C-alpha positions as CSV (number, residue, x, y, z in Angstrom):
1,M,63.2,133.1,80.3
2,R,63.7,131.2,77.0
3,K,67.5,131.5,77.3
4,Y,67.4,130.1,80.8
5,I,65.3,127.2,79.7
6,L,67.7,126.5,76.8
7,V,70.8,126.5,79.1
8,L,69.1,124.3,81.6
9,S,68.2,121.9,78.8
10,L,71.8,121.7,77.7
11,F,72.9,121.3,81.3
12,F,70.6,118.3,82.0
13,T,71.5,116.8,78.6
14,F,75.2,116.7,79.4
15,L,74.4,115.6,83.0
16,S,72.4,112.7,81.6
17,A,75.1,111.7,79.1
18,S,77.8,111.7,81.8
19,S,75.8,109.7,84.3
20,K,75.0,106.6,82.3
21,L,78.1,104.7,83.3
22,G,79.1,103.9,86.9
23,I,77.2,102.7,90.0
24,H,73.5,103.5,90.4
25,E,72.8,102.3,93.9
26,K,69.9,100.0,94.6
27,L,70.3,99.6,98.4
28,G,67.6,97.4,99.9
29,E,66.6,95.7,96.6
30,M,66.8,92.0,96.0
31,V,68.9,90.3,93.4
32,P,67.5,87.1,91.7
33,L,69.2,84.1,93.3
34,D,68.1,81.7,90.6
35,L,70.6,83.2,88.1
36,T,73.0,80.6,86.8
37,F,76.7,81.1,86.2
38,L,79.6,78.9,84.9
39,N,82.2,78.3,87.6
40,E,85.9,77.5,87.1
41,K,85.1,73.9,86.2
42,S,82.5,75.0,83.6
43,Q,79.8,73.7,85.9
44,S,76.4,75.6,85.9
45,V,75.6,76.8,89.4
46,T,73.0,79.2,90.7
47,L,73.8,82.4,92.6
48,K,72.1,80.9,95.6
49,E,74.4,77.9,95.5
50,L,77.5,80.1,95.2
51,M,76.4,82.2,98.2
52,A,75.5,79.2,100.3
53,G,73.4,81.2,102.7
54,K,76.3,83.6,103.6
55,P,76.7,87.3,103.3
56,T,78.6,87.8,100.0
57,I,81.0,90.3,98.5
58,I,80.6,90.5,94.8
59,T,82.8,92.3,92.2
60,L,81.9,92.6,88.5
61,N,85.0,92.4,86.4
62,Y,86.4,92.0,82.9
63,F,89.0,89.3,83.5
64,K,91.1,90.5,80.5
65,C,91.0,94.0,81.8
66,A,94.4,95.5,82.4
67,G,92.9,98.7,83.8
68,I,91.4,98.7,87.2
69,C,90.1,95.1,87.4
70,T,93.5,93.5,88.2
71,P,94.5,96.1,90.8
72,Q,91.0,95.8,92.4
73,L,91.3,92.0,92.7
74,N,94.9,92.2,93.9
75,D,93.8,94.7,96.6
76,L,90.8,92.6,97.5
77,A,93.1,89.6,98.0
78,K,95.4,91.7,100.2
79,M,92.5,93.0,102.3
80,L,90.9,89.5,102.7
81,S,94.2,88.2,103.9
82,R,93.9,90.6,106.9
83,L,90.1,90.4,107.4
84,E,89.2,89.3,110.9
85,L,86.4,87.0,109.7
86,A,86.4,83.4,108.7
87,E,86.0,82.9,105.0
88,N,83.5,80.3,103.9
89,T,82.0,80.4,107.4
90,D,81.3,84.1,107.9
91,Y,81.2,85.2,104.3
92,K,81.7,84.3,100.6
93,V,83.3,86.2,97.7
94,L,82.3,86.2,94.1
95,S,84.1,87.8,91.2
96,I,81.8,87.8,88.2
97,G,82.9,88.3,84.7
98,F,80.5,90.3,82.6
99,A,82.2,90.1,79.2
100,E,80.5,88.1,76.5
101,D,83.7,86.5,75.1
102,E,85.3,85.2,78.3
103,I,85.4,81.5,79.2
104,P,85.6,79.5,82.5
105,A,89.2,78.6,81.8
106,L,90.1,82.3,81.9
107,A,88.2,82.7,85.2
108,A,90.0,79.7,86.6
109,A,93.4,81.1,85.7
110,K,92.6,84.5,87.2
111,R,91.4,82.8,90.4
112,K,94.5,80.7,90.6
113,N,96.8,83.8,90.3
114,I,94.8,85.9,92.8
115,L,94.6,83.2,95.5
116,A,98.3,82.5,95.1
117,S,99.1,86.2,95.8
118,M,97.4,86.0,99.2
119,S,99.7,86.3,102.3
120,R,98.1,83.4,104.2
121,P,96.4,80.1,103.3
122,Y,92.8,80.9,102.2
123,V,89.9,78.5,101.8
124,S,89.7,78.4,98.1
125,D,86.0,77.5,98.1
126,A,85.2,80.8,99.7
127,W,86.1,82.8,96.6
128,H,84.8,81.9,93.2
129,F,85.5,83.4,89.8
130,V,82.5,82.8,87.5
131,I,81.2,84.0,84.1
132,G,77.7,84.5,83.0
133,E,75.3,82.0,81.5
134,N,72.2,83.0,79.6
135,N,73.0,86.7,80.1
136,S,73.0,86.3,83.9
137,S,76.0,88.6,84.4
138,H,74.2,91.5,82.7
139,I,71.0,90.8,84.6
140,L,72.9,90.8,87.9
141,A,74.7,94.0,86.9
142,D,71.4,95.7,86.2
143,A,70.0,94.4,89.5
144,V,72.8,96.0,91.5
145,G,73.0,99.2,89.3
146,F,76.4,98.4,87.8
147,A,76.4,100.2,84.4
148,F,79.1,99.5,81.9
149,E,79.6,100.1,78.2
150,K,81.0,97.8,75.5
151,Q,83.3,99.6,73.0
152,V,84.6,98.1,69.7
153,S,87.5,99.9,68.0
154,P,87.7,100.2,64.2
155,S,90.2,97.3,64.3
156,G,87.7,95.1,66.1
157,Q,89.3,95.4,69.6
158,V,86.6,94.9,72.3
159,E,86.9,96.7,75.5
160,Y,84.5,97.6,78.4
161,I,84.3,100.9,80.2
162,H,83.2,100.3,83.8
163,A,83.6,101.4,87.4
164,G,85.3,99.6,90.2
165,A,83.3,98.7,93.3
166,A,82.6,95.8,95.7
167,I,78.9,95.2,96.5
168,V,77.8,93.4,99.6
169,L,74.7,91.1,99.6
170,S,72.8,89.7,102.5
171,P,72.3,85.9,102.7
172,E,68.9,86.4,101.1
173,G,70.3,88.4,98.2
174,K,69.5,91.9,99.5
175,V,71.9,94.7,98.4
176,T,73.2,96.1,101.7
177,R,76.3,98.0,101.0
178,Y,78.4,99.6,98.2
179,L,82.1,99.9,98.7
180,N,83.3,102.1,95.9
181,G,86.8,102.2,94.5
182,I,89.4,99.5,94.3
183,N,91.0,99.9,97.8
184,Q,89.0,98.7,100.8
185,L,89.8,98.8,104.5
186,P,89.4,95.5,106.4
187,F,87.4,97.3,109.1
188,D,84.9,98.7,106.5
189,V,84.5,95.4,104.9
190,K,84.1,93.6,108.2
191,M,81.3,96.0,109.4
192,A,79.6,95.7,106.0
193,L,79.5,91.9,106.2
194,I,78.3,91.9,109.8
195,E,75.5,94.2,108.9
196,A,74.7,92.1,105.8
197,T,74.4,89.0,108.0
198,D,71.4,90.6,109.6
199,G,70.1,92.1,106.4
200,R,70.9,95.7,107.6
201,V,71.4,98.3,104.8
202,G,74.4,100.5,105.4
203,P,75.2,103.9,103.8
204,T,77.8,104.2,101.1
205,I,81.2,105.5,102.3
206,A,82.1,108.5,100.2
207,K,84.9,107.6,97.9
208,T,86.0,108.5,94.4
209,L,84.5,106.1,91.9
210,L,87.3,105.0,89.5
211,F,86.6,103.9,86.0
212,C,88.4,101.4,83.8
213,F,90.8,102.8,81.2
214,A,90.1,102.4,77.5
215,Y,92.4,100.5,75.2
216,D,94.3,102.3,72.5
217,S,94.8,99.5,69.9
218,E,97.2,101.6,67.8
219,N,99.7,102.3,70.5
220,K,98.8,99.1,72.4
221,K,98.3,100.8,75.8
222,Y,95.5,101.9,78.1
223,V,94.6,105.5,78.1
224,F,92.5,107.7,80.3
225,M,89.0,108.5,79.2
226,W,89.3,112.2,78.5
227,E,85.7,112.3,77.4
228,K,84.7,112.1,81.1
229,I,86.9,115.1,81.9
230,G,85.5,116.9,78.9
231,A,82.0,116.2,80.1
232,V,82.7,117.5,83.6
233,I,84.3,120.7,82.2
234,M,81.4,121.2,79.8
235,L,78.9,120.8,82.7
236,T,80.9,123.4,84.7
237,I,80.9,125.8,81.8
238,V,77.2,125.4,81.1
239,F,76.3,125.8,84.8
240,G,78.6,128.8,85.2
241,F,77.0,130.4,82.1
242,F,73.6,129.8,83.5
243,I,74.5,131.6,86.8
244,Y,75.9,134.5,84.7
245,L,72.7,134.8,82.7
246,V,70.6,134.8,85.9
247,K,72.8,137.5,87.5
248,T,72.9,139.7,84.3
249,G,69.1,139.2,83.9
250,R,68.6,140.5,87.5
251,K,70.8,143.5,86.8
252,D,68.8,144.3,83.7
253,E,65.6,144.1,85.7
254,D,67.1,146.4,88.3
255,Y,68.1,149.0,85.7
256,Q,64.7,148.9,84.1
257,K,63.1,149.4,87.5
258,K,65.4,152.3,88.3
259,G,64.6,153.8,84.9
260,E,60.9,153.6,85.4
261,N,61.2,155.2,88.9
262,N,63.3,158.1,87.5
263,E,60.6,158.7,84.9
């Protein structure tokens, strides 16, 4: 029995370590609308003002990120170009920077590039790129279950490991839907926004949750986080070993019973 407990302890330890990052859904919970952010003009605005009483798609990004953030925002722009809803009337979009060292000018530049990539004229006031003020980005991230990790290399290079997802809020600030991944279908987003308008909570569509790459400052490139793969492999090995112990334990018990019966 002790060996079973030991293996289970190891299993849950690895499971806990590998599950800290990512999206921890908080469907139906409310986000604080009085949080303030700095918009592209360095003006302090509340989340309530930014949402303007509309269902809102939010993304949490690191604007300097060359991993999944740029592909996510590019795909979002492509999808919104085809979305059969009126921006600024039927919905709003907020891309919120969570990095401590980013400034409004960077958010403004990112917004300009993303809006310019769209295939049709888009009401610019419908999609804002903002950064946190007074730790508001971190508070919002926690409120929606968006867990990320800051990493600093020996050379001082700062990077953030995080997942890619779009989160839909109702006009009142209720978390109503998670759209995981960086590629979204217009129909899925349309239905999520319609449901959010009425405050209805929808189930998450099963999709692989992608994570941002980490930056290799020596080779000056982004690399995949092999630690995640290693953790999954370790979990598989530990779980397989536990099953093996259970089966062999049962065999030993059967042999003992047979021996007792023969006696």
